[in-house]
N, CA, C and O atoms as a Tinker XYZ file with bonds, in Angstrom:
   380  protein
     1  N    -15.441000   -9.598000    0.037000    73     2
     2  CA   -14.794000   -8.309000   -0.113000    64     1     3
     3  C    -14.769000   -7.946000   -1.598000    63     2     4     5
     4  O    -14.338000   -8.734000   -2.440000    81     3
     5  N    -15.228000   -6.769000   -1.888000    73     3     6
     6  CA   -15.233000   -6.274000   -3.256000    64     5     7
     7  C    -14.012000   -5.387000   -3.473000    63     6     8     9
     8  O    -13.836000   -4.397000   -2.763000    81     7
     9  N    -13.166000   -5.729000   -4.445000    73     7    10
    10  CA   -12.005000   -4.877000   -4.719000    64     9    11
    11  C    -12.448000   -3.497000   -5.189000    63    10    12    13
    12  O    -13.539000   -3.334000   -5.734000    81    11
    13  N    -11.601000   -2.523000   -4.973000    73    11    14
    14  CA   -11.835000   -1.192000   -5.529000    64    13    15
    15  C    -11.590000   -1.246000   -7.027000    63    14    16    17
    16  O    -10.975000   -2.187000   -7.528000    81    15
    17  N    -12.067000   -0.245000   -7.737000    73    15    18
    18  CA   -11.712000   -0.103000   -9.148000    64    17    19
    19  C    -10.205000    0.116000   -9.232000    63    18    20    21
    20  O     -9.612000    0.708000   -8.330000    81    19
    21  N     -9.596000   -0.349000  -10.290000    73    19    22
    22  CA    -8.130000   -0.284000  -10.437000    64    21    23
    23  C     -7.608000    1.145000  -10.265000    63    22    24    25
    24  O     -6.625000    1.352000   -9.554000    81    23
    25  N     -8.243000    2.128000  -10.895000    73    23    26
    26  CA    -7.794000    3.518000  -10.767000    64    25    27
    27  C     -7.873000    4.002000   -9.325000    63    26    28    29
    28  O     -6.959000    4.664000   -8.834000    81    27
    29  N     -8.965000    3.668000   -8.653000    73    27    30
    30  CA    -9.127000    4.062000   -7.250000    64    29    31
    31  C     -8.085000    3.384000   -6.369000    63    30    32    33
    32  O     -7.559000    3.991000   -5.435000    81    31
    33  N     -7.794000    2.133000   -6.668000    73    31    34
    34  CA    -6.789000    1.391000   -5.906000    64    33    35
    35  C     -5.411000    2.026000   -6.062000    63    34    36    37
    36  O     -4.661000    2.136000   -5.092000    81    35
    37  N     -5.081000    2.440000   -7.277000    73    35    38
    38  CA    -3.782000    3.074000   -7.504000    64    37    39
    39  C     -3.687000    4.411000   -6.779000    63    38    40    41
    40  O     -2.638000    4.743000   -6.227000    81    39
    41  N     -4.778000    5.184000   -6.777000    73    39    42
    42  CA    -4.778000    6.457000   -6.057000    64    41    43
    43  C     -4.575000    6.223000   -4.568000    63    42    44    45
    44  O     -3.770000    6.905000   -3.934000    81    43
    45  N     -5.304000    5.258000   -4.005000    73    43    46
    46  CA    -5.147000    4.952000   -2.592000    64    45    47
    47  C     -3.717000    4.517000   -2.292000    63    46    48    49
    48  O     -3.142000    4.938000   -1.288000    81    47
    49  N     -3.143000    3.690000   -3.141000    73    47    50
    50  CA    -1.777000    3.211000   -2.916000    64    49    51
    51  C     -0.767000    4.351000   -3.013000    63    50    52    53
    52  O      0.207000    4.369000   -2.261000    81    51
    53  N     -0.975000    5.286000   -3.908000    73    51    54
    54  CA    -0.091000    6.462000   -3.986000    64    53    55
    55  C     -0.222000    7.284000   -2.710000    63    54    56    57
    56  O      0.777000    7.774000   -2.183000    81    55
    57  N     -1.437000    7.438000   -2.214000    73    55    58
    58  CA    -1.633000    8.138000   -0.941000    64    57    59
    59  C     -0.943000    7.396000    0.196000    63    58    60    61
    60  O     -0.388000    8.017000    1.102000    81    59
    61  N     -0.978000    6.078000    0.148000    73    59    62
    62  CA    -0.285000    5.279000    1.165000    64    61    63
    63  C      1.225000    5.490000    1.076000    63    62    64    65
    64  O      1.906000    5.580000    2.098000    81    63
    65  N      1.735000    5.568000   -0.131000    73    63    66
    66  CA     3.168000    5.810000   -0.311000    64    65    67
    67  C      3.551000    7.176000    0.225000    63    66    68    69
    68  O      4.567000    7.311000    0.906000    81    67
    69  N      2.758000    8.182000   -0.071000    73    67    70
    70  CA     3.020000    9.531000    0.449000    64    69    71
    71  C      2.991000    9.514000    1.973000    63    70    72    73
    72  O      3.874000   10.073000    2.623000    81    71
    73  N      1.973000    8.869000    2.538000    73    71    74
    74  CA     1.875000    8.769000    3.997000    64    73    75
    75  C      3.104000    8.076000    4.581000    63    74    76    77
    76  O      3.660000    8.513000    5.589000    81    75
    77  N      3.510000    7.004000    3.941000    73    75    78
    78  CA     4.665000    6.245000    4.405000    64    77    79
    79  C      5.946000    7.086000    4.379000    63    78    80    81
    80  O      6.751000    7.031000    5.308000    81    79
    81  N      6.122000    7.856000    3.315000    73    79    82
    82  CA     7.352000    8.646000    3.197000    64    81    83
    83  C      7.416000    9.793000    4.191000    63    82    84    85
    84  O      8.487000   10.359000    4.412000    81    83
    85  N      6.280000   10.148000    4.796000    73    83    86
    86  CA     6.293000   11.225000    5.795000    64    85    87
    87  C      6.486000   10.697000    7.212000    63    86    88    89
    88  O      6.575000   11.478000    8.159000    81    87
    89  N      6.549000    9.403000    7.360000    73    87    90
    90  CA     6.729000    8.799000    8.685000    64    89    91
    91  C      8.205000    8.452000    8.877000    63    90    92    93
    92  O      8.697000    7.473000    8.317000    81    91
    93  N      8.896000    9.252000    9.661000    73    91    94
    94  CA    10.342000    9.102000    9.842000    64    93    95
    95  C     10.745000    7.790000   10.504000    63    94    96    97
    96  O     11.879000    7.339000   10.336000    81    95
    97  N      9.841000    7.172000   11.250000    73    95    98
    98  CA    10.157000    5.896000   11.892000    64    97    99
    99  C      9.823000    4.709000   11.000000    63    98   100   101
   100  O     10.551000    3.717000   10.989000    81    99
   101  N      8.735000    4.803000   10.255000    73    99   102
   102  CA     8.275000    3.676000    9.461000    64   101   103
   103  C      8.963000    3.579000    8.103000    63   102   104   105
   104  O      9.164000    2.476000    7.596000    81   103
   105  N      9.323000    4.705000    7.510000    73   103   106
   106  CA     9.966000    4.675000    6.191000    64   105   107
   107  C     11.235000    3.827000    6.184000    63   106   108   109
   108  O     11.406000    3.023000    5.268000    81   107
   109  N     12.139000    3.969000    7.166000    73   107   110
   110  CA    13.331000    3.107000    7.141000    64   109   111
   111  C     13.002000    1.619000    7.267000    63   110   112   113
   112  O     13.720000    0.778000    6.726000    81   111
   113  N     11.927000    1.292000    7.972000    73   111   114
   114  CA    11.508000   -0.105000    8.096000    64   113   115
   115  C     11.059000   -0.618000    6.724000    63   114   116   117
   116  O     11.412000   -1.728000    6.326000    81   115
   117  N     10.283000    0.193000    6.010000    73   115   118
   118  CA     9.848000   -0.175000    4.664000    64   117   119
   119  C     11.047000   -0.344000    3.743000    63   118   120   121
   120  O     11.149000   -1.344000    3.032000    81   119
   121  N     11.948000    0.620000    3.751000    73   119   122
   122  CA    13.120000    0.545000    2.876000    64   121   123
   123  C     13.960000   -0.686000    3.198000    63   122   124   125
   124  O     14.430000   -1.375000    2.293000    81   123
   125  N     14.145000   -0.957000    4.468000    73   123   126
   126  CA    14.939000   -2.112000    4.871000    64   125   127
   127  C     14.286000   -3.434000    4.516000    63   126   128   129
   128  O     14.968000   -4.383000    4.129000    81   127
   129  N     12.974000   -3.501000    4.644000    73   127   130
   130  CA    12.304000   -4.771000    4.378000    64   129   131
   131  C     12.118000   -5.041000    2.886000    63   130   132   133
   132  O     12.000000   -6.196000    2.476000    81   131
   133  N     12.092000   -3.992000    2.079000    73   131   134
   134  CA    11.874000   -4.179000    0.644000    64   133   135
   135  C     13.158000   -4.099000   -0.169000    63   134   136   137
   136  O     13.202000   -4.561000   -1.309000    81   135
   137  N     14.192000   -3.519000    0.406000    73   135   138
   138  CA    15.421000   -3.302000   -0.346000    64   137   139
   139  C     15.331000   -2.101000   -1.267000    63   138   140   141
   140  O     16.259000   -1.834000   -2.030000    81   139
   141  N     14.238000   -1.382000   -1.206000    73   139   142
   142  CA    14.059000   -0.186000   -2.038000    64   141   143
   143  C     14.837000    0.976000   -1.429000    63   142   144   145
   144  O     15.132000    0.994000   -0.235000    81   143
   145  N     15.154000    1.928000   -2.269000    73   143   146
   146  CA    15.785000    3.159000   -1.830000    64   145   147
   147  C     14.908000    4.336000   -2.217000    63   146   148   149
   148  O     13.898000    4.180000   -2.904000    81   147
   149  N     15.304000    5.502000   -1.771000    73   147   150
   150  CA    14.549000    6.712000   -2.100000    64   149   151
   151  C     14.432000    6.886000   -3.608000    63   150   152   153
   152  O     13.377000    7.289000   -4.099000    81   151
   153  N     15.487000    6.592000   -4.347000    73   151   154
   154  CA    15.427000    6.708000   -5.810000    64   153   155
   155  C     14.405000    5.743000   -6.401000    63   154   156   157
   156  O     13.734000    6.074000   -7.379000    81   155
   157  N     14.282000    4.547000   -5.813000    73   155   158
   158  CA    13.281000    3.588000   -6.269000    64   157   159
   159  C     11.871000    4.132000   -6.053000    63   158   160   161
   160  O     10.995000    3.974000   -6.903000    81   159
   161  N     11.668000    4.768000   -4.915000    73   159   162
   162  CA    10.353000    5.339000   -4.626000    64   161   163
   163  C     10.002000    6.385000   -5.682000    63   162   164   165
   164  O      8.889000    6.403000   -6.206000    81   163
   165  N     10.950000    7.241000   -5.981000    73   163   166
   166  CA    10.696000    8.277000   -6.994000    64   165   167
   167  C     10.428000    7.660000   -8.368000    63   166   168   169
   168  O      9.503000    8.068000   -9.070000    81   167
   169  N     11.233000    6.690000   -8.738000    73   167   170
   170  CA    11.131000    6.097000  -10.079000    64   169   171
   171  C      9.898000    5.215000  -10.251000    63   170   172   173
   172  O      9.370000    5.089000  -11.356000    81   171
   173  N      9.439000    4.605000   -9.156000    73   171   174
   174  CA     8.372000    3.602000   -9.292000    64   173   175
   175  C      7.068000    4.006000   -8.615000    63   174   176   177
   176  O      6.198000    3.164000   -8.390000    81   175
   177  N      6.929000    5.273000   -8.294000    73   175   178
   178  CA     5.757000    5.742000   -7.550000    64   177   179
   179  C      4.440000    5.513000   -8.277000    63   178   180   181
   180  O      3.382000    5.541000   -7.649000    81   179
   181  N      4.482000    5.289000   -9.581000    73   179   182
   182  CA     3.242000    5.028000  -10.311000    64   181   183
   183  C      3.197000    3.611000  -10.891000    63   182   184   185
   184  O      2.308000    3.285000  -11.678000    81   183
   185  N      4.147000    2.784000  -10.502000    73   183   186
   186  CA     4.203000    1.393000  -10.949000    64   185   187
   187  C      3.239000    0.560000  -10.103000    63   186   188   189
   188  O      3.440000    0.448000   -8.894000    81   187
   189  N      2.203000   -0.022000  -10.698000    73   187   190
   190  CA     1.219000   -0.782000   -9.925000    64   189   191
   191  C      1.821000   -1.903000   -9.076000    63   190   192   193
   192  O      1.328000   -2.175000   -7.981000    81   191
   193  N      2.869000   -2.552000   -9.561000    73   191   194
   194  CA     3.490000   -3.618000   -8.769000    64   193   195
   195  C      4.201000   -3.053000   -7.542000    63   194   196   197
   196  O      4.144000   -3.651000   -6.467000    81   195
   197  N      4.863000   -1.921000   -7.688000    73   195   198
   198  CA     5.513000   -1.286000   -6.537000    64   197   199
   199  C      4.461000   -0.787000   -5.554000    63   198   200   201
   200  O      4.619000   -0.943000   -4.343000    81   199
   201  N      3.394000   -0.192000   -6.067000    73   199   202
   202  CA     2.324000    0.279000   -5.197000    64   201   203
   203  C      1.696000   -0.881000   -4.435000    63   202   204   205
   204  O      1.318000   -0.733000   -3.273000    81   203
   205  N      1.585000   -2.030000   -5.085000    73   203   206
   206  CA     1.078000   -3.217000   -4.393000    64   205   207
   207  C      1.993000   -3.590000   -3.233000    63   206   208   209
   208  O      1.518000   -4.005000   -2.176000    81   207
   209  N      3.303000   -3.445000   -3.425000    73   207   210
   210  CA     4.238000   -3.775000   -2.337000    64   209   211
   211  C      4.100000   -2.796000   -1.176000    63   210   212   213
   212  O      4.292000   -3.173000   -0.020000    81   211
   213  N      3.770000   -1.550000   -1.475000    73   211   214
   214  CA     3.522000   -0.569000   -0.412000    64   213   215
   215  C      2.322000   -1.008000    0.417000    63   214   216   217
   216  O      2.373000   -0.995000    1.647000    81   215
   217  N      1.253000   -1.393000   -0.251000    73   215   218
   218  CA     0.076000   -1.854000    0.487000    64   217   219
   219  C      0.352000   -3.151000    1.230000    63   218   220   221
   220  O     -0.109000   -3.324000    2.358000    81   219
   221  N      1.097000   -4.067000    0.617000    73   219   222
   222  CA     1.471000   -5.301000    1.321000    64   221   223
   223  C      2.181000   -4.976000    2.629000    63   222   224   225
   224  O      1.910000   -5.585000    3.663000    81   223
   225  N      3.084000   -4.018000    2.571000    73   223   226
   226  CA     3.837000   -3.630000    3.762000    64   225   227
   227  C      2.910000   -3.054000    4.832000    63   226   228   229
   228  O      2.954000   -3.481000    5.986000    81   227
   229  N      2.082000   -2.100000    4.458000    73   227   230
   230  CA     1.193000   -1.471000    5.435000    64   229   231
   231  C      0.227000   -2.487000    6.029000    63   230   232   233
   232  O     -0.099000   -2.420000    7.214000    81   231
   233  N     -0.230000   -3.425000    5.209000    73   231   234
   234  CA    -1.190000   -4.425000    5.677000    64   233   235
   235  C     -0.582000   -5.435000    6.655000    63   234   236   237
   236  O     -1.309000   -6.244000    7.232000    81   235
   237  N      0.709000   -5.400000    6.845000    73   235   238
   238  CA     1.354000   -6.324000    7.791000    64   237   239
   239  C      1.025000   -5.984000    9.243000    63   238   240   241
   240  O      1.194000   -6.830000   10.121000    81   239
   241  N      0.564000   -4.776000    9.511000    73   239   242
   242  CA     0.344000   -4.366000   10.898000    64   241   243
   243  C     -0.957000   -3.571000   10.990000    63   242   244   245
   244  O     -1.121000   -2.557000   10.312000    81   243
   245  N     -1.871000   -4.031000   11.824000    73   243   246
   246  CA    -3.148000   -3.334000   11.976000    64   245   247
   247  C     -2.971000   -1.894000   12.439000    63   246   248   249
   248  O     -3.763000   -1.025000   12.073000    81   247
   249  N     -1.944000   -1.632000   13.236000    73   247   250
   250  CA    -1.697000   -0.262000   13.693000    64   249   251
   251  C     -1.329000    0.638000   12.519000    63   250   252   253
   252  O     -1.737000    1.799000   12.473000    81   251
   253  N     -0.562000    0.108000   11.572000    73   251   254
   254  CA    -0.199000    0.900000   10.387000    64   253   255
   255  C     -1.422000    1.154000    9.529000    63   254   256   257
   256  O     -1.606000    2.258000    9.017000    81   255
   257  N     -2.262000    0.136000    9.367000    73   255   258
   258  CA    -3.498000    0.298000    8.598000    64   257   259
   259  C     -4.359000    1.372000    9.256000    63   258   260   261
   260  O     -4.879000    2.262000    8.582000    81   259
   261  N     -4.502000    1.282000   10.564000    73   259   262
   262  CA    -5.307000    2.261000   11.291000    64   261   263
   263  C     -4.763000    3.669000   11.178000    63   262   264   265
   264  O     -5.522000    4.623000   11.004000    81   263
   265  N     -3.447000    3.802000   11.276000    73   263   266
   266  CA    -2.834000    5.129000   11.177000    64   265   267
   267  C     -3.021000    5.717000    9.785000    63   266   268   269
   268  O     -3.361000    6.892000    9.644000    81   267
   269  N     -2.799000    4.902000    8.758000    73   267   270
   270  CA    -2.978000    5.383000    7.392000    64   269   271
   271  C     -4.435000    5.756000    7.133000    63   270   272   273
   272  O     -4.721000    6.833000    6.611000    81   271
   273  N     -5.348000    4.869000    7.496000    73   271   274
   274  CA    -6.766000    5.128000    7.246000    64   273   275
   275  C     -7.251000    6.344000    8.028000    63   274   276   277
   276  O     -8.022000    7.151000    7.507000    81   275
   277  N     -6.810000    6.477000    9.260000    73   275   278
   278  CA    -7.193000    7.629000   10.066000    64   277   279
   279  C     -6.688000    8.938000    9.491000    63   278   280   281
   280  O     -7.395000    9.946000    9.502000    81   279
   281  N     -5.470000    8.918000    8.992000    73   279   282
   282  CA    -4.871000   10.131000    8.430000    64   281   283
   283  C     -5.501000   10.526000    7.100000    63   282   284   285
   284  O     -5.450000   11.691000    6.705000    81   283
   285  N     -6.097000    9.551000    6.408000    73   283   286
   286  CA    -6.624000    9.808000    5.067000    64   285   287
   287  C     -8.133000    9.604000    4.953000    63   286   288   289
   288  O     -8.683000    9.597000    3.851000    81   287
   289  N     -8.797000    9.438000    6.094000    73   287   290
   290  CA   -10.261000    9.300000    6.122000    64   289   291
   291  C    -10.784000    8.137000    5.281000    63   290   292   293
   292  O    -11.762000    8.280000    4.548000    81   291
   293  N    -10.128000    6.994000    5.393000    73   291   294
   294  CA   -10.576000    5.774000    4.715000    64   293   295
   295  C    -11.132000    4.803000    5.751000    63   294   296   297
   296  O    -10.692000    4.780000    6.900000    81   295
   297  N    -12.095000    4.013000    5.330000    73   295   298
   298  CA   -12.547000    2.898000    6.159000    64   297   299
   299  C    -11.404000    1.887000    6.238000    63   298   300   301
   300  O    -10.580000    1.796000    5.328000    81   299
   301  N    -11.366000    1.137000    7.326000    73   299   302
   302  CA   -10.248000    0.221000    7.571000    64   301   303
   303  C    -10.111000   -0.875000    6.515000    63   302   304   305
   304  O     -9.035000   -1.459000    6.393000    81   303
   305  N    -11.153000   -1.172000    5.754000    73   303   306
   306  CA   -11.055000   -2.223000    4.755000    64   305   307
   307  C    -10.539000   -1.724000    3.404000    63   306   308   309
   308  O    -10.268000   -2.531000    2.515000    81   307
   309  N    -10.403000   -0.420000    3.241000    73   307   310
   310  CA    -9.995000    0.114000    1.940000    64   309   311
   311  C     -8.603000   -0.326000    1.493000    63   310   312   313
   312  O     -8.441000   -0.659000    0.318000    81   311
   313  N     -7.595000   -0.348000    2.355000    73   311   314
   314  CA    -6.288000   -0.812000    1.871000    64   313   315
   315  C     -6.337000   -2.255000    1.346000    63   314   316   317
   316  O     -5.712000   -2.555000    0.329000    81   315
   317  N     -7.059000   -3.136000    2.012000    73   315   318
   318  CA    -7.172000   -4.519000    1.553000    64   317   319
   319  C     -7.946000   -4.584000    0.237000    63   318   320   321
   320  O     -7.588000   -5.350000   -0.658000    81   319
   321  N     -8.988000   -3.796000    0.121000    73   319   322
   322  CA    -9.764000   -3.766000   -1.117000    64   321   323
   323  C     -8.925000   -3.213000   -2.266000    63   322   324   325
   324  O     -9.020000   -3.686000   -3.399000    81   323
   325  N     -8.100000   -2.203000   -1.964000    73   323   326
   326  CA    -7.206000   -1.656000   -2.993000    64   325   327
   327  C     -6.172000   -2.697000   -3.388000    63   326   328   329
   328  O     -5.872000   -2.861000   -4.571000    81   327
   329  N     -5.631000   -3.397000   -2.408000    73   327   330
   330  CA    -4.608000   -4.407000   -2.696000    64   329   331
   331  C     -5.164000   -5.490000   -3.605000    63   330   332   333
   332  O     -4.459000   -5.994000   -4.480000    81   331
   333  N     -6.420000   -5.848000   -3.404000    73   331   334
   334  CA    -7.041000   -6.890000   -4.222000    64   333   335
   335  C     -7.155000   -6.474000   -5.683000    63   334   336   337
   336  O     -7.235000   -7.334000   -6.560000    81   335
   337  N     -7.165000   -5.177000   -5.961000    73   335   338
   338  CA    -7.317000   -4.689000   -7.329000    64   337   339
   339  C     -5.990000   -4.519000   -8.058000    63   338   340   341
   340  O     -5.972000   -4.300000   -9.269000    81   339
   341  N     -4.895000   -4.616000   -7.340000    73   339   342
   342  CA    -3.572000   -4.413000   -7.939000    64   341   343
   343  C     -2.927000   -5.753000   -8.280000    63   342   344   345
   344  O     -3.392000   -6.789000   -7.805000    81   343
   345  N     -1.862000   -5.761000   -9.097000    73   343   346
   346  CA    -1.228000   -7.014000   -9.509000    64   345   347
   347  C     -0.881000   -7.915000   -8.327000    63   346   348   349
   348  O     -0.294000   -7.471000   -7.340000    81   347
   349  N     -1.253000   -9.184000   -8.446000    73   347   350
   350  CA    -0.947000  -10.164000   -7.414000    64   349   351
   351  C     -1.933000  -10.166000   -6.270000    63   350   352   353
   352  O     -1.742000  -10.895000   -5.296000    81   351
   353  N     -2.988000   -9.367000   -6.361000    73   351   354
   354  CA    -3.916000   -9.240000   -5.258000    64   353   355
   355  C     -5.139000  -10.125000   -5.333000    63   354   356   357
   356  O     -5.971000  -10.108000   -4.425000    81   355
   357  N     -5.264000  -10.893000   -6.391000    73   355   358
   358  CA    -6.432000  -11.752000   -6.534000    64   357   359
   359  C     -6.432000  -12.817000   -5.434000    63   358   360   361
   360  O     -5.385000  -13.340000   -5.053000    81   359
   361  N     -7.612000  -13.119000   -4.944000    73   359   362
   362  CA    -7.736000  -14.156000   -3.919000    64   361   363
   363  C     -7.342000  -15.499000   -4.508000    63   362   364   365
   364  O     -7.720000  -15.832000   -5.631000    81   363
   365  N     -6.591000  -16.257000   -3.752000    73   363   366
   366  CA    -6.165000  -17.585000   -4.185000    64   365   367
   367  C     -7.248000  -18.585000   -3.829000    63   366   368   369
   368  O     -7.723000  -18.620000   -2.695000    81   367
   369  N     -7.631000  -19.388000   -4.789000    73   367   370
   370  CA    -8.619000  -20.429000   -4.557000    64   369   371
   371  C     -7.898000  -21.772000   -4.734000    63   370   372   373
   372  O     -7.529000  -22.140000   -5.849000    81   371
   373  N     -7.704000  -22.486000   -3.651000    73   371   374
   374  CA    -6.925000  -23.724000   -3.674000    64   373   375
   375  C     -7.744000  -24.937000   -4.043000    63   374   376   377
   376  O     -7.195000  -26.036000   -4.120000    81   375
   377  N     -9.038000  -24.786000   -4.274000    73   375   378
   378  CA    -9.864000  -25.948000   -4.587000    64   377   379
   379  C    -10.080000  -26.087000   -6.067000    63   378   380
   380  O    -10.756000  -27.017000   -6.507000    81   379
């Protein structure tokens, strides 16, 4: 898997955040699981580490990945490729 360019990854993650905030059922799940609040979303919407957490959340469920990608015309591997380009996304090599 080839990561996206960092700028492209951040744009995709911002789009994911926008998509997430428009989903009345999923947004409370995200807020509850991350401990973030609406003010945090506003303050950290361009923070690469926060954006990485948005992608981490969406990547937890294939249905969420599919819904986001379908709504934004992305191939299903784009969120994972974007996540790999953001802080903490490097593949772990245990050998």
